C-alpha positions as CSV (number, residue, x, y, z in Angstrom):
1,X,-9.7,34.9,-100.4
2,X,-10.7,36.5,-97.2
3,X,-11.8,33.2,-95.7
4,X,-8.5,31.6,-96.4
5,X,-6.6,34.5,-94.9
6,X,-8.8,34.3,-91.8
7,X,-8.1,30.6,-91.5
8,X,-4.4,31.2,-91.8
9,X,-4.4,33.9,-89.1
10,X,-6.5,31.7,-86.8
11,X,-4.1,28.8,-87.3
12,X,-1.1,30.9,-86.6
13,X,-2.7,32.3,-83.4
14,X,-3.6,28.8,-82.2
15,X,-0.1,27.6,-83.0
16,X,1.5,30.5,-81.1
17,X,-0.9,29.9,-78.2
18,X,0.0,26.2,-78.1
19,X,3.8,26.9,-78.2
20,X,3.3,29.5,-75.5
21,X,1.6,27.0,-73.2
22,X,4.2,24.4,-73.9
23,X,7.0,26.8,-73.1
24,X,5.3,28.1,-70.1
25,X,4.7,24.7,-68.4
26,X,8.1,23.3,-69.4
27,X,9.7,26.5,-67.9
28,X,7.9,25.9,-64.5
29,X,9.2,22.3,-64.3
30,X,12.7,23.5,-65.1
31,X,12.6,26.2,-62.5
32,X,11.6,23.6,-59.9
33,X,14.6,21.5,-60.9
34,X,16.9,24.5,-60.7
35,X,15.7,25.3,-57.2
36,X,16.4,21.8,-55.9
37,X,19.8,21.5,-57.6
38,X,21.2,25.0,-58.3
39,X,24.8,23.8,-58.5
40,X,24.9,22.5,-62.0
41,X,22.6,23.7,-64.8
42,X,22.7,24.3,-68.6
43,X,20.6,26.8,-70.6
44,X,19.0,25.7,-73.8
45,X,17.4,27.9,-76.4
46,X,14.1,26.6,-77.9
47,X,12.1,28.8,-80.2
48,X,13.6,32.0,-78.9
49,X,13.1,31.3,-75.2
50,X,15.7,30.0,-72.7
51,X,15.1,26.8,-70.7
52,X,17.1,25.8,-67.7
53,X,17.9,22.1,-67.7
54,X,20.0,20.4,-65.1
55,X,23.0,18.2,-66.0
56,X,22.2,14.8,-64.6
57,X,25.6,13.2,-65.3
58,X,27.6,15.8,-63.4
59,X,25.3,15.9,-60.4
60,X,25.3,12.1,-60.1
61,X,29.1,12.1,-60.3
62,X,29.3,14.8,-57.6
63,X,26.8,13.0,-55.4
64,X,28.8,9.8,-55.8
65,X,31.9,11.7,-54.9
66,X,30.2,13.2,-51.9
67,X,29.0,9.9,-50.7
68,X,32.4,8.1,-50.7
69,X,34.0,10.4,-48.1
70,X,30.9,9.8,-45.8
71,X,31.5,6.0,-46.0
72,X,35.2,6.5,-45.3
73,X,34.5,8.7,-42.3
74,X,32.0,6.2,-40.9
75,X,34.5,3.4,-41.3
76,X,37.3,5.5,-39.6
77,X,34.9,6.3,-36.8
78,X,34.0,2.7,-36.4
79,X,37.7,1.7,-36.3
80,X,38.4,4.4,-33.7
81,X,35.5,3.1,-31.6
82,X,36.7,-0.5,-31.8
83,X,40.3,0.6,-30.9
84,X,39.0,2.6,-27.9
85,X,36.8,-0.3,-26.8
86,X,39.7,-2.7,-27.0
87,X,41.9,-0.3,-25.0
88,X,39.3,0.1,-22.3
89,X,38.7,-3.6,-22.1
90,X,42.4,-4.2,-21.7
91,X,42.6,-1.6,-18.9
92,X,39.6,-3.0,-17.1
93,X,40.9,-6.6,-17.6
94,X,44.3,-5.6,-16.2
95,X,42.7,-4.0,-13.1
96,X,40.3,-7.0,-12.5
97,X,43.1,-9.5,-13.2
98,X,40.7,-11.6,-15.2
99,X,41.7,-10.7,-18.8
100,X,38.0,-10.5,-19.8
101,X,35.1,-8.1,-19.3
102,X,31.5,-9.3,-19.7
103,X,29.3,-7.0,-21.7
104,X,25.6,-7.3,-22.3
105,X,24.5,-7.3,-25.9
106,X,21.5,-5.2,-25.3
107,X,22.9,-2.7,-22.8
108,X,26.5,-2.2,-24.0
109,X,27.0,1.3,-22.6
110,X,25.5,0.5,-19.2
111,X,27.5,-2.7,-19.0
112,X,30.7,-0.8,-19.8
113,X,29.9,1.8,-17.1
114,X,29.1,-0.9,-14.5
115,X,32.3,-2.7,-15.3
116,X,34.2,0.6,-15.1
117,X,32.6,1.4,-11.7
118,X,33.3,-2.1,-10.3
119,X,36.9,-1.8,-11.5
120,X,37.3,1.4,-9.7
121,X,36.2,-0.1,-6.4
122,X,37.4,-3.7,-6.3
123,X,40.9,-3.7,-7.8
124,X,42.1,-0.8,-5.6
125,X,43.7,-3.3,-3.1
126,X,45.2,-5.3,-5.9
127,X,46.5,-2.2,-7.5
128,X,48.0,-1.2,-4.2
129,X,49.5,-4.7,-3.9
130,X,50.9,-4.5,-7.3
131,X,52.4,-1.1,-6.5
132,X,53.7,-2.4,-3.2
133,X,55.5,-5.4,-4.6
134,X,58.1,-3.3,-6.5
135,X,58.7,-1.5,-3.3
136,X,59.2,-4.8,-1.5
137,X,61.6,-5.8,-4.3
138,X,63.4,-2.5,-4.0
139,X,63.6,-2.9,-0.2
140,X,65.0,-6.4,-0.6
141,X,67.5,-5.0,-3.1
142,X,68.4,-2.3,-0.7
143,X,68.8,-4.9,2.1
144,X,71.0,-7.0,-0.1
145,X,73.0,-3.9,-1.1
146,X,73.4,-3.0,2.5
147,X,74.5,-6.5,3.3
148,X,77.1,-6.4,0.6
149,X,78.2,-2.9,1.6
150,X,78.4,-4.0,5.2
151,X,80.5,-7.0,4.2
152,X,82.8,-4.8,2.2
153,X,83.0,-2.3,5.1
154,X,83.6,-5.1,7.5
155,X,86.4,-6.4,5.3
156,X,87.8,-2.9,4.9
157,X,87.5,-2.1,8.6
158,X,88.8,-5.5,9.5
159,X,92.3,-5.0,11.0
160,X,95.1,-5.9,8.7
161,X,98.0,-7.7,10.5
162,X,101.4,-9.0,10.0
163,X,103.5,-11.4,11.9
164,X,106.5,-9.8,13.4
165,X,109.5,-11.4,15.2
166,X,112.6,-9.7,16.7
167,X,115.2,-12.4,17.3
168,X,118.9,-12.4,18.3
169,X,119.4,-16.1,19.1
170,X,122.4,-16.3,16.7
171,X,124.5,-14.5,19.3
172,X,124.7,-17.6,21.3
173,X,126.4,-19.4,18.4
174,X,129.2,-16.8,18.3
175,X,129.8,-16.0,21.9
176,X,133.6,-16.1,21.2
177,X,133.1,-13.1,18.9
178,X,130.7,-11.3,21.3
179,X,131.6,-8.5,23.7
180,X,131.8,-9.5,27.4
181,X,128.6,-9.5,29.4
182,X,126.6,-9.4,26.1
183,X,124.3,-12.1,27.4
184,X,123.1,-9.8,30.2
185,X,121.3,-7.4,27.8
186,X,119.5,-10.0,25.7
187,X,116.8,-12.6,26.5
188,X,117.9,-16.1,27.4
189,X,116.3,-17.6,24.3
190,X,117.1,-14.7,22.1
191,X,113.5,-13.9,21.4
192,X,112.9,-10.2,22.0
193,X,109.4,-10.0,20.5
194,X,107.0,-12.2,18.5
195,X,103.4,-11.8,17.6
196,X,100.8,-10.4,15.3
197,X,100.9,-6.6,14.8
198,X,98.1,-4.4,13.4
199,X,99.3,-2.5,10.3
200,X,98.1,0.7,8.8
201,X,98.0,1.9,5.3
202,X,101.4,2.9,4.1
203,X,103.2,1.1,6.9
204,X,106.8,0.0,6.3
205,X,109.0,-2.5,8.2
206,X,110.6,0.4,10.1
207,X,107.3,2.0,11.1
208,X,106.0,-1.3,12.4
209,X,109.1,-2.1,14.4
210,X,109.2,1.4,15.8
211,X,105.6,1.3,16.9
212,X,106.0,-2.1,18.5
213,X,109.2,-1.0,20.4
214,X,107.5,2.1,21.7
215,X,104.5,0.1,22.9
216,X,106.5,-2.8,24.4
217,X,109.1,-0.4,26.0
218,X,111.9,-2.0,23.9
219,X,115.0,0.0,23.4
220,X,115.5,1.1,19.7
221,X,118.3,3.1,18.2
222,X,118.3,4.2,14.5
223,X,119.6,6.8,12.2
224,X,118.8,8.2,8.8
225,X,121.1,7.4,5.9
226,X,120.9,10.2,3.4
227,X,122.7,8.3,0.7
228,X,120.0,5.6,0.6
229,X,117.2,7.8,1.9
230,X,116.2,5.2,4.5
231,X,116.5,4.5,8.2
232,X,119.1,2.2,9.5
233,X,118.5,0.3,12.8
234,X,121.7,0.4,14.9
235,X,120.5,-1.4,18.0
236,X,117.5,-3.1,19.6
237,X,117.3,-4.0,23.3
238,X,120.8,-2.6,23.7
239,X,122.3,-5.0,21.2
240,X,124.2,-2.9,18.6
241,X,126.0,-3.6,15.4
242,X,129.6,-4.9,15.8
243,X,128.7,-6.3,19.3
244,X,129.4,-9.8,18.0
245,X,132.1,-9.3,15.5
246,X,132.9,-6.9,12.6
247,X,130.1,-8.3,10.4
248,X,127.4,-8.3,13.0
249,X,124.3,-6.2,12.9
250,X,120.5,-6.2,12.4
251,X,118.9,-7.4,9.2
252,X,115.3,-8.3,8.1
253,X,113.3,-10.8,6.0
254,X,109.8,-10.5,4.6
255,X,108.2,-13.9,3.8
256,X,111.6,-15.6,3.9
257,X,113.2,-13.2,1.4
258,X,115.9,-10.6,2.0
259,X,114.7,-7.3,0.3
260,X,117.3,-5.2,-1.5
261,X,115.9,-1.9,0.1
262,X,116.2,-0.4,3.5
263,X,113.6,-1.2,6.2
264,X,111.9,2.1,5.7
265,X,111.5,1.6,2.0
266,X,109.6,-1.7,2.1
267,X,105.8,-1.5,2.5
268,X,104.2,-4.2,4.7
269,X,101.0,-5.9,3.4
270,X,98.4,-7.9,5.2
271,X,99.5,-11.4,6.4
272,X,103.1,-10.6,5.7
273,X,105.7,-12.4,7.9
274,X,108.4,-9.9,9.0
275,X,111.5,-11.2,10.7
276,X,114.0,-8.8,12.2
277,X,117.1,-10.8,13.2
278,X,120.6,-10.1,14.5
279,X,123.4,-11.8,12.5
280,X,127.0,-12.2,13.5
281,X,128.2,-12.7,10.0
282,X,126.4,-10.7,7.3
283,X,124.9,-12.9,4.6
284,X,123.0,-12.0,1.5
285,X,121.1,-15.3,1.2
286,X,120.2,-16.2,4.7
């Protein structure tokens, strides 16, 4: 009986020692795994002791999730680099006026720097020329604008004239109605004045006739008619109304038409033909 008990005790001791060794060595391996990957772990209970075991599925999913953004970041960086390279090549090509930049396959960076340095030196004159050309165009535009403005100013400053004639030749047709010695105060052909006269802005027939008579020393007599608010010419060159009959007097035409306003109410325009004439019989369609 004692031998069997001893055998049982020895067996139990050996079994406990074996389990202890297994637990001890498995625990060291698990602790190593926990140190390398402390983020995700699960504890398991085996025969009264705790064993730390990492969860492989979760870590792999996290690693995959962590790897994807790195690839995306790399692709984005590559895209940015390509965009920047294209922009720089366009700038350099625009400065060199060639549209292309030669790059070495082995020394890409050095080639880019050399191209950049060359572009900074050589295209300076071309860039100046390109900047100078708009100025030339602007200068030409200014010249054309100045020419147009000078033409306009020349047209505006060009004197505006009208053709004026002061005539009393009709008196010779009605000498029987005229006062005696009337022919002594008028020209022999009846033409008192004729010629082109410079006109100003706002000139009327009366203002033009008055200015000409003052300049040419021609006698002029007139009065203001309040009823019509206009000036009435009574006599020119000492030839007055009623000197050649009861219907005689001074009248005027503009471009062959008798206006229905007084001589100080009609504005004269450029190239107008103004006729101031003496009539012995008043007419309304002369």
